[in-house]
N, C-alpha and C positions, 0 to 999 in steps of 0.2 A: 262420478257415481257416487251415491250416498245412500244411507238407511232410510227406509220409509218408517221405521218406529223411532219415537222421539227420545227413549231411555239411553241414548249413546252415551253420554256422561256417566250415568250409573253403570252400565256396561264397561266402560274404561277403567272406573274405579274399582269393579269387582276383578277384572283382570289383574290390576296392578297389585290388590291385596293378595291375590291367589299368588303371584309370583313372589311377593315378599315373604309370604308364609313359606312356600317351596324353599327359598333363599336360606330362611331362619332354620328350618329343619335340616336342610343339607349343610348350613356351615356348623351348627351345634354338632351333629354327628361327625362331621369332618374333623373337628377339634377332639372330640372325646376318643373317636377311634384312631387318630393320628394317620389319617389316609396319605399314603405316599403318592408321589406324582405318577402319572401313566409311564411305562417304560419306553426308552428311546427305540425308534423304529429298528427292528432287526435284532435286537437284544434279548428278546423274549417270545419268539416266535411259537405259533402253536405247533405241537409235536406232530409229525405225521401228515402234515397240512396237504401235501401234494396227493397222498391216498384219500385223505378226507374229502378233497375237492372233486376227485375222479368219483368217489362214491355218491357225493352229493349230485354231481351231474347226472349220473346214471339213474339215481331214484327219480330225479326230476323229468328225465326224459320218459322214463316207464310211466310216471304219474300223468304226464302231458298226453301222451298216448292213450291212456285209459280215458283221460276226459273228452279227447276228440271223438273216440269211439263211442262214448255215452251219449255225447251230444248230437252227432251226426247220425249214427247207425241205430241207436236205441230211442233216443228222443225224436229223431228226425228233423232237428233244427236245421232250417235252410238259410245259409251264409250268403247264397249267390245274390241276395238283394241287398246286401249292406249289414254291417256289424249292428247298426242301430236297430233294423227289422229284427235280426236274429236274437238281439237281447230282448226286446219286447216280446218275441214268440217264447224265448225260454222264460220270461216272467210269467206269462199267461199259463204255461204248462205246470210251472211250480204252484200257482194258485189253484189250479184245477186238480192237482194231486193232494191239495192242502197241506202242504210242507213236507209230504213224505218223500223219501228218497227215492229217485228215478231208477237206480240199478247200483249193483255192487262196484261196478267199474267206477261210477261217480264217486263213491266212497273211497276207494283205493286211489283215484285220481287226485282228489284234494289231500289225502294223506301224504302222497309222495310228490306232487307237482312242484311244491315249492323249494325243493332242495336247491334251485338255483340263487336263491337268497344267500343260503349258506356259502356256496361256491363263490359268490360275489364278496362276500365279506371277508373270507380268508384270502381270497386273491389281492384285495386291497390291503389288508392288515399284515399279512406275512411278507417279510422281505428275503430271508435265506431260504435256500432250497428251492426256490422258483425261478426257473430261467425267464428271461424275457419273452422268450418264444411261448414258453408255457402259460406265462401270464397273459399274454396277448390272445393266445385262442381260448384261455379259460373265459375272458371277458367276453369274447365274441360269442360263445356258447351261452353265457348268461344273458347277454343282449338278445339273442334269438328266442331263448326260452321265455324271456320277459314279453317279446311281442306276440309270440304264439298263445301264451296264456291270457294275455291282455285281448287280443282278437277273438279268442274263444269265447270270453266272458263280456266282451262288448264294452269292457269298463277301462278306467285309467287310474284307478287307485294303486294298482301295483308299480305303476312307474314312481309315484310320489313316495310309496313305502321304500321301494329299492333305493331310490336317490337317498333318502333318510338314513338307512342302514348303512349305506356306502360312506355317508358323511359321518356316521357314528365310527365306523372302522377307522377313517383317516384321523379322528380325533383320539382314537385310544392308542396311537402310536406317536411320541413325541418326535417332531423333526420329519413327519411325512411331508413329501413333495411330489409333484407330478413327473418332474424331470427324472427323478430318481426311480419312479415307479415303472414308467415307460420312457426308455431313452432313445428308441428310434423313432426318426422323424416321421415314417410312412405310419408307424404303429399309433403314434400320438395323433397323427391326422385322422386314422379310421377310429380311434377312440372318440375323439372329439366328433366325429361326424356321427357316431352312435348316439352320443348324447344329445345333438340337434335332432335326429330323427326320432327319438323318444320323445322329445318336447313336441316336435311337429304331430306325433301320433296324437298326443293329448288334445291338440287343437283340431285335428281331424275327427276326433269322436264327436266334438260339439257340432262340427260342420256336417257330419253325418246325420245326426239327430235333427238338425234343421232341415236337411234334405228329406228325411223321413215324414217331417209334419208338412211338407209341400208348402214351405213358407221361405222367403228369402231370408238371408242372414240377419238383416237388421230387423225384421218382422219377429223373427224367433227369439232374437236377443231380447228387444223391448219387451216381448210377451212373457218370456222365462224369468228374467230379473226380478220383477216384482214377488214371483213365487219365492224366491230366495230372499226376500225382503229388501230388494235394493231398487235403486231407480237411476237411470241415466241423466246426468246433468243437462240442461236445456240447450246450453251452447253446443254441446257434443251431437246432441239430435239434430241441431241445424246443420252441423257439418255433415253428418251421414245423409240427411236429406239432399244435399247438393252435390256431394262427390261420390261417385259409385266406387271409385278405387279406395277410398276411406271407408266406405261401407264394410270391406273386407276386415278392417280392424275391429269390428264388432264381435267377431268370434273371439279375439284376443281378450277383449273386454270381459266376455262373458266366463272366459277361462279364469281369469283374474277374480272375477265376482264369485264364481263357484268355490275357489279356494279360500276366499277370505269372508264369505257370507256368515260365517259362524258368529262373527262379532255381531251382526244384525240380528242373528237368531237369539243371541244373549241378551240383547236389548228388548227383544220381544218376550223372552221369558220373565225378564224382571217386572215388565208390564202385564204380564199374561195372568191367566186364571190358574189357580192352585188344583192340581190333578193328582190322582193316585195312579201315575202310570210308570213304565219302566223306560229309561233311556240310557242308564249307566250300565255296562257289560251286556248290553241287549244282544250283541251278535254271539257271544259265548252262550248265553241262555238259549238262544234259538238253536245253536249246535245241540246243547244239551237236550232240549226238546225233541229234536229229530231223532236222537239215540234213546228216547223214551225215559230219560232220568228226571226230567222237571215238566212241571205243567207249562202249556204255551204263555209266554209273557205278554202282558197287554201293553203294547206299544202304540196305541192309538192316541197319542198326546196331540195337541191342538197344532204342533208344525211337525208332525210326522214327515219323514223324508227328507228333512234339512239337517245340516250339521250344527249341533250344538258344541260350543266349547267345552272343555272340560270344568273350568270354574262354572260355567253356565248350567253344565248337566248337573253338577253337585249341588247347585242352588236349587234348581228346579226339584230334584228328588229329595234332598235331605236338608236343604235350607242353611242357615248360617254355619251350623255345627258342622255340616258335611264340606263345606268350603274350608273352614278352618282347619279341621282334623285331616280333611284330604289333602290339601296343600301342604301342611306341616309334615305328615307322615309320608308323602310321596317325596318330599326332599330328603328325609331320613332314609327312606328306601334306596334311592339313587346313590346316596353316599355309601351305603352298605354295598350295593351293587358293584361301585367302583372299587371299594375295598377289596372285595373278594376278587375282582379281576386283576388289581395290580399284585396281589400277593400270589396269584397262581394264573399269571397272564400266558402260561404256555398251554393252558388247558381250554378246551372250546366251550364247555358250560359257562365259565366265569365270563369268557367274551360274549356269549350270547346273552348273559344278565347285563352286561355293560351296554351293548347296542339297543337292547330292548328299553333299559332305562332312559337312554339318550332319546330314543324314538318318542317315548311317553313325553318327555318334557319338550322337545321340538315341535312336536304336533299338538301339544294341549291347547294352544290358542284355536286350533281347528276342530278337534274332537278327541275323544280317548281312542289312543291308536289300537287298543284292543278290538274295538268295533270296526277296524278295516276287516274286510272279507277275508284277506290271506294272512293277517297277522297272527292268529292261533296256530294256523299250520305251519307257518315259519318258525316259530318257537318248538313245534314239534319236530320238525325237520333237523334243528339243531341237536334235539334229544335223539333224534334216529341215527345221526352220524357218529354221535359220541357212544351210543350203545354199540353200533356196528365196529367202531374203531376199538372198543374194549374187546369186543368179541374176537375180533382179528388178531389183537394183541395177545389174547389168551392163547388162541390156537399156536400162534408163533412160539409162545413160550413153552407149549407142550412138546412141539416137534423139535425145538432147539435143545430140550433137554437131552442129556445122555440116556441111553437106553437102560443103563444099569440103574439109573435113578427113578425109573417109571415102576411102580409096583405091580405085582402079577394081577 
């Protein structure tokens, strides 16, 4: 599989330059602020983590219920014909409404349904105060909510986002290991099975979309890859034509192409035309537009629908200066986020800043993580549980106060 656009060398150089600038900004800020190392796992656990996980899961269950009600009973989306059909029907209804919100239940659903990301991050990051049984069932709830929310939207980005945030949670704790995280053999097998099922679901989405197009897997893949700026090598096409069993691997190839096609998109951007369109922070601007806060952004660029890498997007929208300042200050911002986390590691907001900055860095070769559909709501979920914890903590302080100290 290779790019159909010729400027792959220039695209690679742009990516390497961006990474160098990020490292320069991160290293400089790291030295100036004297950022300490991340805490050892279990030495700086988030306070009241068990209560926060409970609250995050409850909010997520409520929000997911609102989304199901909105999509099935208000919008009338038919899921019986498969998630690919349901997603296309959902997309058409959104175009018919001209971007207007379908109902208040949709708003509440998106506001609260992402709480399972917070629960997952805390379950992984926190060592003390969480029993093995609690940790196992929390992960099971997170997995079920992930699958339900992914099926509702017919997408797969939530799987990639959750994997990235859980990896960030692991990296935030020095000495984290899977055996210490889940020490029961049965529990480890179930957790491993959940990981495999999540990966299988992403392949199933591609298979469903091939089925919905009334094409074979090979026909769908060979027809869709050029849209992503990719082309299958000739020797592999010969193998696909001769072996029907190997043809099933075409779905896996498409999945890999979908994840990595942003490099090809970056090559196209370098050779492409200059346009005055919006591709950076596009998702956030669309949300603000639905709330009536900004005008509709013009996102009709020449490769709309494809993923631009973060350096490619900065190059397209802001040119050389955008890549230079964007990369350098991203590194500075990530160092600052790490510093804020390690000095206040027992607080949930600093942890949120750390995992968010990690996600931006890790996913930058693919796209700006803020343009994942769920990411803004994930950050909002961290804020929600932080506010809820502070409110409950304040109430506890009032009721624990001796009666004589409470003013009349």
